C-alpha positions in Angstrom: 0.0 0.0 0.0 1.3 3.5 -0.9 0.7 6.0 1.9 -0.4 9.4 0.7 1.3 12.4 2.3 -0.8 15.6 2.8 1.2 18.7 4.0 -0.8 21.1 6.2 2.0 22.4 8.5 1.2 25.8 10.1 -2.2 24.9 11.5 -1.2 23.4 14.8 -2.6 24.7 18.1 -0.3 25.6 21.0 -1.9 24.7 24.4 -0.2 27.4 26.4 -2.1 30.4 25.0 -4.0 28.5 22.4 -6.6 29.8 20.0 -9.6 31.7 21.0 -12.9 30.0 20.2 -13.7 32.3 17.3 -10.1 31.8 15.8 -10.4 28.0 16.1 -13.8 28.0 14.4 -12.5 30.2 11.7 -9.5 27.9 11.0 -11.8 24.8 11.0 -14.2 26.5 8.6 -11.4 27.2 6.1 -9.8 23.8 6.5 -13.0 21.9 5.8 -12.8 23.1 2.2 -9.1 22.3 1.8 -8.5 19.7 -0.9 -6.3 17.7 1.4 -8.9 17.5 4.1 -11.6 16.6 1.6 -9.5 13.8 0.2 -8.6 12.4 3.6 -12.3 12.6 4.7 -13.3 10.5 1.6 -10.6 7.9 2.6 -12.3 7.6 6.0 -15.8 7.4 4.6 -14.6 4.4 2.4 -13.2 2.6 5.5 -9.5 3.6 5.1 -7.0 4.8 7.7 -5.7 8.4 8.1 -3.1 9.6 10.5 -3.7 13.2 11.6 -2.5 15.6 14.2 -4.3 16.5 17.4 -3.0 18.9 20.1 -1.8 15.9 22.2 -0.2 13.3 19.8 -0.9 12.1 16.2 -3.9 9.8 15.9 -4.5 6.9 13.6 -8.1 7.4 12.5 -10.9 5.3 11.0 -14.7 5.4 10.9 -15.6 4.7 14.5 -19.0 3.3 13.6 -17.5 0.7 11.1 -16.2 -2.4 12.9 -14.1 -3.5 9.9 -12.5 -0.1 9.7 -11.7 -0.2 13.4 -10.2 -3.6 12.9 -7.8 -2.1 10.4 -6.4 0.2 13.1 -5.7 -2.8 15.4 -4.0 -4.7 12.5 -1.9 -1.7 11.5 -0.7 -1.0 15.0 -0.4 -4.6 16.2 -2.7 -3.4 19.0 -4.3 -5.9 21.5 -8.0 -6.4 20.6 -9.2 -5.7 24.1 -7.6 -2.2 24.1 -10.5 0.2 23.2 -10.3 3.1 20.8 -11.3 6.7 21.5 -14.0 8.3 19.4 -13.2 11.8 18.3 -16.1 14.3 17.6 -16.2 17.9 16.4 -19.2 19.2 18.3 -21.4 18.5 21.3 -24.3 17.9 19.0 -22.6 14.6 17.9 -22.3 13.2 21.4 -26.0 12.0 22.0 -25.8 9.9 18.9 -23.0 7.7 20.2 -23.7 7.5 24.0 -26.7 6.3 26.0 -26.4 8.9 28.7 -24.6 12.2 29.4 -24.2 12.7 33.1 -24.2 16.2 34.6 -20.6 15.7 35.6 -19.7 15.1 31.9 -21.6 18.3 30.8 -19.6 20.3 33.3 -16.3 18.8 32.2 -17.2 19.3 28.5 -18.1 22.9 29.1 -14.8 23.5 30.8 -12.3 21.4 28.8 -13.8 20.6 25.4 -12.4 21.1 22.8 -9.2 19.9 24.5 -7.1 17.1 25.8 -9.8 15.3 27.9 -11.4 12.0 27.1 -14.5 10.9 28.9 -16.0 7.3 29.3 -19.7 7.0 28.7 -22.2 4.1 28.3 -22.2 3.4 24.6 -25.1 3.7 22.2 -26.0 0.6 20.1 -24.6 2.1 17.0 -21.0 2.0 18.4 -19.6 -1.5 17.5 -17.8 -3.7 19.9 -14.9 -3.7 17.5 -14.3 0.0 18.4 -14.8 -0.4 22.2 -12.8 -3.6 22.7 -16.0 -5.5 23.6 -16.8 -3.0 26.4 -20.3 -1.6 27.1 -18.7 1.9 27.4 -17.2 4.2 24.8 -14.3 6.8 25.2 -15.1 10.1 23.6 -12.9 13.2 23.0 -13.3 16.6 21.2 -9.7 17.5 20.2 -8.5 21.1 20.1 -6.7 21.1 16.8 -8.1 22.8 13.7 -7.0 19.9 11.4 -8.5 17.2 13.6 -11.8 19.2 13.9 -12.0 19.9 10.2 -11.3 16.3 9.3 -14.0 15.0 11.6 -16.6 17.6 10.4 -15.7 17.0 6.7 -16.0 13.2 7.1 -19.3 13.6 8.9 -18.6 10.7 11.3 -16.9 10.1 14.7 -13.3 9.1 14.1 -11.8 6.3 16.2 -8.2 7.1 16.8 -5.5 5.8 19.1 -2.0 7.2 18.8 -0.5 6.6 15.4 2.4 4.4 16.3 3.2 0.7 16.4 1.8 -0.8 19.6 4.3 -0.5 22.5 6.4 2.2 20.8 6.7 5.8 21.9 3.6 7.8 20.7 4.1 10.0 17.6 4.4 13.8 18.0 5.3 14.6 14.3 4.2 13.2 11.0 7.7 11.9 10.4 7.4 9.7 13.5 4.1 8.3 12.0 5.9 7.6 8.7 8.7 5.7 10.6 6.1 3.3 12.1 3.2 3.3 9.6 4.5 4.0 6.1 2.9 1.4 3.7 0.5 0.2 6.4 -2.1 3.0 6.2 -3.7 5.1 3.4 -2.8 8.6 4.4 -0.7 10.8 6.7 -1.6 14.5 7.3 1.4 16.5 8.2 0.3 19.2 10.6 3.7 19.9 12.2 4.8 19.2 15.7 2.0 18.8 18.3 1.5 21.2 21.2 1.1 18.9 24.2 3.1 15.7 23.5 1.2 13.5 26.0 -2.0 11.6 25.3 -5.3 13.0 26.7 -6.4 12.7 30.3 -9.1 9.9 30.6 -11.9 10.3 33.1 -14.7 7.7 33.7 -18.0 9.6 34.2 -20.2 6.5 34.5 -20.0 6.2 38.3 -21.3 8.3 41.2 -17.9 10.1 41.3 -15.7 10.7 38.3 -12.5 8.6 38.2 -9.3 9.5 36.4 -8.0 6.5 34.5 -5.0 8.1 32.7 -3.2 11.3 33.7 -2.5 14.0 31.1 -2.4 17.7 30.5 -5.7 18.2 32.3 -4.7 17.5 35.9 -6.6 16.1 38.8 -6.6 19.5 40.4 -8.1 21.1 37.3 -10.8 18.5 37.1 -11.7 19.0 40.8 -12.0 22.7 40.2 -14.8 21.9 37.7 -16.7 19.1 39.4 -15.4 18.5 42.9 -13.8 15.3 44.1 -12.2 13.0 41.5 -11.0 9.5 42.3 -7.7 8.1 40.9 -7.5 4.6 39.5 -4.9 3.0 41.7 -2.9 1.8 38.7 -1.9 5.4 38.0 0.1 5.9 41.1 1.5 2.4 41.2 5.3 2.3 41.2 5.5 -1.4 40.3 3.1 -3.6 38.4 0.6 -5.2 40.8 -1.3 -8.2 39.6 -4.0 -7.6 42.3 -4.8 -4.2 40.7 -7.0 -4.4 37.6 -6.9 -1.1 35.7 -10.3 0.3 34.6 -8.8 1.4 31.3 -7.7 -1.9 29.7 -4.9 -0.2 27.8 -3.1 0.8 31.0 -2.2 -2.9 31.6 0.1 -3.0 28.6 3.6 -1.7 28.3 3.7 1.5 26.3 6.1 4.2 25.0 9.1 1.8 25.1 12.4 2.7 23.4 14.3 -0.2 21.9 17.1 0.0 24.6 16.8 -1.1 28.2 15.7 1.9 30.3 16.2 2.7 34.0 14.8 5.6 36.0 16.9 7.1 38.7 15.1 8.9 41.5 16.9 11.0 44.2 18.6 14.3 44.7 20.1 15.9 41.6 23.8 15.7 42.3 23.5 12.1 43.7 21.5 11.0 40.7 24.1 12.5 38.3 27.0 10.8 40.2 25.2 7.4 40.2 24.4 7.6 36.5 28.0 8.5 35.6 29.2 5.5 37.6 26.8 3.2 35.9 27.6 4.7 32.6 31.3 3.9 33.0 30.5 0.3 34.0 28.2 -0.2 31.0 30.7 1.3 28.6 33.4 -1.1 29.9 31.0 -3.9 29.0 30.9 -2.5 25.4 27.5 -0.9 25.7 26.5 2.4 24.2 24.8 4.5 26.9 22.2 7.3 26.7 21.1 9.7 29.4 17.7 11.5 29.4 18.4 14.8 31.2 17.2 18.4 31.3 18.7 21.7 30.2 19.8 22.3 33.8 21.7 19.0 34.1 22.8 17.7 30.7 26.4 19.1 31.2 26.8 16.8 34.3 26.8 13.6 32.3 29.5 11.6 30.5 27.4 9.2 28.5 27.7 8.5 24.7 24.5 10.3 24.0 23.0 12.9 26.4 19.7 14.3 25.4 17.7 17.2 27.1 14.0 16.6 27.3 13.3 20.2 28.2 13.6 22.5 31.2 12.5 21.8 34.8 11.4 25.5 34.9 8.9 24.8 32.2 7.6 21.2 32.6 5.3 21.6 29.5 8.5 21.4 27.5 9.3 18.0 29.1 5.9 16.7 28.3 6.0 18.0 24.8 9.4 16.4 23.9 9.4 13.2 25.9 8.3 10.8 23.1 10.5 12.6 20.6 13.6 12.1 22.8 12.8 8.4 23.3 12.7 8.0 19.6 16.0 9.9 19.2 17.7 7.4 21.5 16.5 4.6 19.1 18.0 6.5 16.2 21.3 6.9 18.1 21.5 3.1 18.6 22.1 3.1 22.4 21.9 -0.1 24.4 20.9 1.3 27.7 19.2 4.6 28.8 19.4 6.2 32.3 16.8 8.8 33.0 16.2 11.4 35.6 12.7 11.5 37.2 10.2 14.4 37.1 7.7 14.1 40.0 7.5 17.8 40.6 4.9 20.1 39.1 1.3 19.7 37.9 2.3 17.5 35.0 4.7 15.3 37.1 2.1 12.5 37.5 1.5 12.3 33.7 5.2 12.5 32.8 6.2 9.8 35.3 3.3 7.6 34.3 4.7 7.5 30.8 8.3 7.1 31.9 7.5 4.2 34.3 5.7 2.3 31.6 8.5 3.1 29.1 11.1 1.7 31.5 9.0 -1.3 32.5 8.7 0.1 36.0 12.5 -0.2 36.6 13.1 2.6 39.1 16.3 2.9 41.1 16.1 4.9 44.4 19.5 6.6 44.6 20.8 7.2 48.1 24.0 8.9 49.1 25.6 5.5 49.9 25.0 4.4 46.3 27.4 7.1 45.0 
């Protein structure tokens, strides 16, 4: 299969600042008429696969109401069949057609955070096939805040099922070129909308219970959710520091290893100077064994390391930069051909939970607590 490339760079949405509602609507209105969007929408209507940018990561889209089309997503990604897909819509008017009930909590969250990087879990309507929901009686729904995504959904006239556009288990894609690395020849079309604004997948909240429950952390934090609707529970799997077979995640996808680079990865937690000294000691040992070593650091610490490849993921003074570049840096380590990666930890700040959730899964929960005695 030849994968068509549609270049639409320059339409991305930055989350810090972002577009005003009228500006976003104006861009969407123009884009709906763009020949590239019209062509991609026709591919979706015919059951094909289109990769497209959202403000979080690139999504791999198909007609969410077509079980066969959804099946093509699973096949292209190598995705487990019990890992449900998220339906993307372009307006609130589309929601009643795909869910059985819209709780008041969901209405409040939608008013506050849609369009945006928030996914909500609802009881599904009969028209949503089990092939899209992984056999569950619920459906995940999101309204993205990206003009290309919104225009594509509106032009296609159907909800688009779209997980991240990467091979299952690999780091999520934050540029169209990342999508090409993983998906070229496997899907019908890639829309190049430039680098995404957030870099982490959406926050997922289950609104089917008496109290909302966060199932996956993201740019929309627990504190932000609670400002809108009061108390929000956390799925215990989010804060787990090690896999626990007694804890069954409410979001089936959270049980799988994600975001993994090709190299072995270890997270080092502790005070900055002690972590740097420990990683340098381990680097020297690994190099003596003939291994090529990478270190994931920040702008503030990168000069402290002596590894073969030292990459900065961003600045601790602006954690949004860490979130935005995390998956890109993990892919750069693959390109550099390292055998082992040592990474700092990033618990601090509002996005610390989301960043560490991705890093722990990328490292297979291998976390080293660095003490002074280890140095």
